[in-house]
N, C-alpha and C positions, 0 to 999 in steps of 0.2 A: 213445880220447875223444878228436877235435882239440882244437886246439891252443887254436883258441877254447871250450869246452864247456872244457875244463880252466883254463887263465883265471877265467871267469867263474863255476865252483864255487868254486876259491882266494877270490875279492875275494868272494862273496857270500855263504861261510861270514866274510868277513873282519869282513862288517857286519853277518848275522844278525841279526833286530832283537829275537832276545833270546837272544844264544848272548854270555855272560862269560865265557867260556875261551880263553882265549891258546892255547891247544895246538891250534891252528885245525889243523881237517880230520882230527879224530879221530872225527866223527860223522860219521855218513850221514842220507839223503835232509832238507837242507835247508827244505822248503819246511814240515815238523813246528813251522820256528820263524816263521814267517813269518807274525804276526798277520790279520785284517782288518777294516775297521772304519774308514769315515774320522771318524767321531766321535769313535772311542779313538785314533788315528792324531795326529790337532790334537790328543790331552790328553798329547803325551807318551807314546803307550800306556799305555792309562789303562784298568784295565778288569777288574779281578782283583776287586776288596770291589763296582764299581756293578752291574757283571754284567747290566744290564738291559731291552741289546737283541740282537739278535742274535747279535753280534756273540762273544754268551757262550760261543757256542759254541767257541769258541777260548782266552776267557778264566778262564771258571769255566760251566763247564755245570751247576751249582748254581741258576746263575740261571734258568733255565727254571725252576723250582721255584717262585720267587716274584713274586706275577701282576705286571703290566709293564703301561702302557698302549701301550709300542715292541710285544709281543711277544700280548697278548691279541685270541680270538681269527683266529687267526693271519697268518700274518705271512711277508713275502719279502723279500729282499734279496739288491745288487746292490753286488761292491766294483770298483776296479780301480785301476791307479797303476804308473805305467813306475819299473822299475830303472833304478839308478847315471845316475842323466843327467850325470856326469861323464864319461865313458867315452862320451857320444852313442851307445850303439846301441840304435836304434829298436824291436830285435823280442828283447828282455830284459824282461818283465814280466809283471807279479802279478796276476793273475784271483779272488776269490769269487763263482762264481755256479753254482745258487741256493741260498741259505739262506732254507730255509724251516723256522719255527716255529708251533707251533698248540699256546697253552695254555686253558683249560676254568678261570673264575674261579670253577667250583663245585666243584674241588679233585677231582672226580673222580678224577684220574688224575695229575696234572701237568701239564712240559710239556715236550714232542716236536724233537727236531729233526736236517734233516738241512742237511748242509755238502759242500759243494764247496771243494778250492784249490789251483792250481792256479798253477805258476813253470812261465813257456816261456826257458827257452838261448837260443829262437833258432835261427836255418838255419845250416848244419856243410856243411861238402864234405868229397865223398869223394874221396877220393886211389888211385891203385892206387902201385907198388910205382917209377913213374919217378916220378910229384909229378904226373902229372896227372890230375884232377878229369874225374869221370863223373860226380858227381849229391852229390847234396845230402841233409839230412836234417833232422829237427828234432829235437833237444833239450829234455826235458821233464819235470817233477815231476806226481806227482796224491796229493791224500789228499781219498780221501771217509769223510767222519762220519756214523756217527749218533749223538747226540745223547738222555739222559732227565737229568729233575728232579724233584726233588717239596718237598712243604713236609711236615717231617714235626710239627710246629705242628699246620698245620686253622685256623691261631687268625683269622677275619676281626674279629673285635668289637675288639681293639689297636693293628693292625697291625705287629703281631711276626710273623718268621717266620726256621725255624731250615729251611732245605733242604741238600737233598743234589744232588749231579748224579756226570753221569758221562758220557762219549764211549766209541764205540767206533774204531779209523781203522785203513781200508785205504791201504794209503800204494805205489806204483810211482815208481819213477825210471827212465829211460831216460837214459842220457846218449852211448854209441855207436850207430852202426850195424847193432850186430850184434844181435839181436833174443835169441840167447843172453846176454846179460848183464845184461840187466833186473833192476832191484834190485825185490824185492816182501819187505813185511814187512807187521802190523800191529800197532797203540801204544792202548792205552790210559792215560783220563784218571779220575782223582777228588778229584773237590773239595766241599767244603762254602761255608757262604756263611749269613751269620745279619744278620737285618735289626731294629731296631729301634722304637718309635712313635716315636722321636724322631730317627730317619733315619739315627743310625750304624747300617754298614754293616764286616761282618771278614768275607772271603775267604781261600780259599787251597786248593791241594794240589798234585795230585803229577800231574806229563802225560811222555806218551810213553811211559810204561810194554810196553815188549814186546823183540822178540827181534832180534839186531843182523841187516843185512839182508849179504844178498854177490849179489857182481851176477857171475853167470855160477856152474860148477860145477867139481867136482873141487876138487884138490887145490891147481891154481894162484888157484883165487877169489879174493876180497877180501872179509874180511869184516871192517863196519865197526859199532858201537854205534851207534843210532839215539840225536837227543837229551835225553833224561832231564834233566826240566827241577821244580823245586817253588820253587812259585810262590806269596806272603804279602802281602796288602793290608788300608787296613783306608782308608775314604769316608765321607764325609758328605752328606747329599743333601735337601734338604726346600723345598719348596715356600710362598713368602708371597704368600696366597689373601682377596684383601679383595673383600668381597662378592657372593664365586661365582665372583672370576675369577683367571682364573693370575694376576698380575701379575709374578714372578718366579721362575724353580723356582735354586738356587746346589743344585751337585756339585762335588765333587773329591776326589782319590783320589788316593794315594801306594801307592806300591808293591814291592816287592822279587823279583827272579827270579834262580836261581842253575844254569846247566846243569852235570849231575852225569854225566860219563861218565870208563871208562881202556881205553884198548888198550895188547897187551900185544905188544910184536914178536913173540914166541915163540906167544904161543898166539891162542884164539880170547878176544876182546873181554870183562872182563867186564862180570855183568847189572847190571840199575839194581843190590842189594838188594850186591849186592857193591861195586860203584864206589859208593857212599853211606860204605864203609867205606874203599878203598883211595884214591878222591879228595877227600877231605873229613875223615876218622879220624886214617888211619892215612898222611897223607899228611908222608913226612919230607925229601923234597924241593924242599918247600915253605912260608917262615913262616907265620905268622897274616894277619900284613899283607898275604903274596901272595892267600890262602885270602879274607880283606876284598874287595879287589879284582875277584874273580870275579861277585862280585854285581852286578848292574845294576839300578840304581836310577829309577825312575816316578815325577814328577809332572807334573798338569794340574785342571784347574779350568775350569768349564763356566756361564755366564749364560746363562738362555736367556730372554728377554719375551716373557711371555703365549703360550705354549706357540708360538712364532711362528720371532723369530730368535732363534738362541743365537749365541755368540762363546766360540770357546776359545783356551786356551793352555795347555802342556805342555813339562815338561825331563825328559830322560834323559838319566841319566852312568854310563856306565860307563867303570870306571879302567883295566881290563884289558887292552879293545878301545883307550884312548885318545879316545875319542867324550863329546862333552858337544854332545849337540844343542838347538836351538830347538825347536818345534813349536807352532805355530798352525792356525787354520783359522774353517767358520762354520758354521753349520747353517741351511735353512728348513722349514718344517712348515708344511702346509693342513690342513683339512678335515679334523683326524683321521685322512687314511687316508696321509698320503704327506710321506713327507721327503727333503729335499738335504744333504747332506754334502760338505764337502772339507775340507782338511786340506794342511799343505804344511811341509815340512823345513831350514830353517837350520844348515848344519856347520859350524863355523871351517875352518881354510883346507883349501876347497876341497876336502874330504872326497868320497866316493862317491856320499853322499846328499846333496850338497849341491845343493838347490833340487827335490827329490822329493818329486811331488803327489799328491794317491790323492784319489779319487772313488767317493759309494755314493748309492743311492738306494733307501731304504723303500718300502716299503708293509705297511701296519700296519692291522687292525682288519677284516681284507682280507670276512668274514664277518655283518660284521656292521655294517648303515649308522643312524646315527641321523637325528632332527628335527633337533638343537643340533650335527649337523659341520656344519652354515653359522658354526656359531657356537662356533671351537675353541676361544677362549681361556680359554671357561669350562671349571671346575672340572670333571674326569672322577672321580668315586671309585672305581667295577670295584670295587663290592662291601664299600669300604674305607672308615676313617669318614674325613671329610675334616682336614688337618691343622688348627691353630687361625687363625680366621679371623680377620680384625679389622672391628667392626664403623668404617667413618670416621664416622658419625653420631654416636653416640654413646661413640667412641674407649674401644669396651668389646670387651677382651681374652675371643670366645667359643670353646672346648675342643666337639668334640662328643663 
């Protein structure tokens, strides 16, 4: 591994989006930790309980089982962010594309999605024994995922859902120019999501359950665990509909995540089940306060006006990594089919992620063109009963 790739790997591990473990360098394939979705990024990386657009394939695949206007009848999304702007490395970036989702609002088979998550470490020099540059190679990681979710209730009458979801992911990591030292593994996510008729949402799951990854073969090969993570979140999302028009939509979420890994110097790393015992329950080398500090907290809120403009704000607290980031952003959506999102991170003391931005472009309702698409600010029920509607004329509250 070149010095540049090694430095980048250590730095990215230290600021990995969901890495709350201070034992930096224990887990491998950090792309498994990098979320996608500019909307969620602007909300402090919230999406475990909201899970209502294509990014749910990362945050909570059970969201595929809950009918959403952002995924119904087919959706595709693209996401891009340059990484670590403080280091001024233009060839280090993160891309998620495509993110393809299909939901059938008749609930015949739930929802299914495909995602590609790619992390580019940039070009690195290949030198000979005399230090002479003989060429270059590109260091990168890619994670390809297949996700599925379904609603156990299949209840379209009161707006409540209880969904399950899972993702199967194949991961490849190339950090050197030696193709014999490419790391490959797979991982499985399993999650649940509950939604009430009054907008309360609760979700959580187990992520990156899979075998350790080895770079190379033989007795000298290095083996590292992948970043097994536990997430749990609670959210509230509800629209204010006036005479059939979505005047305001409010969404907010708080979630917690904790990476659990255990590397053993004289033997293979713990599998994720053993790591729960060794790294959490029976870790005598750390106090309870140390364990609590490993939990990363995320808070975020979104206000959408007339299904068109969205304003977002979030905060991420990572005591173990000494990161206290403010996130903000906005989104624009038109014609019930297209949305553009932007997010920006403010990190104190000019930390590596200070000034990091991301953008996202999503296309949804791909297979359904409606006459009322030119009035996208109107409420769309998706076979669900509309929420409480306030009739301005007689000032009565009507509930369908």
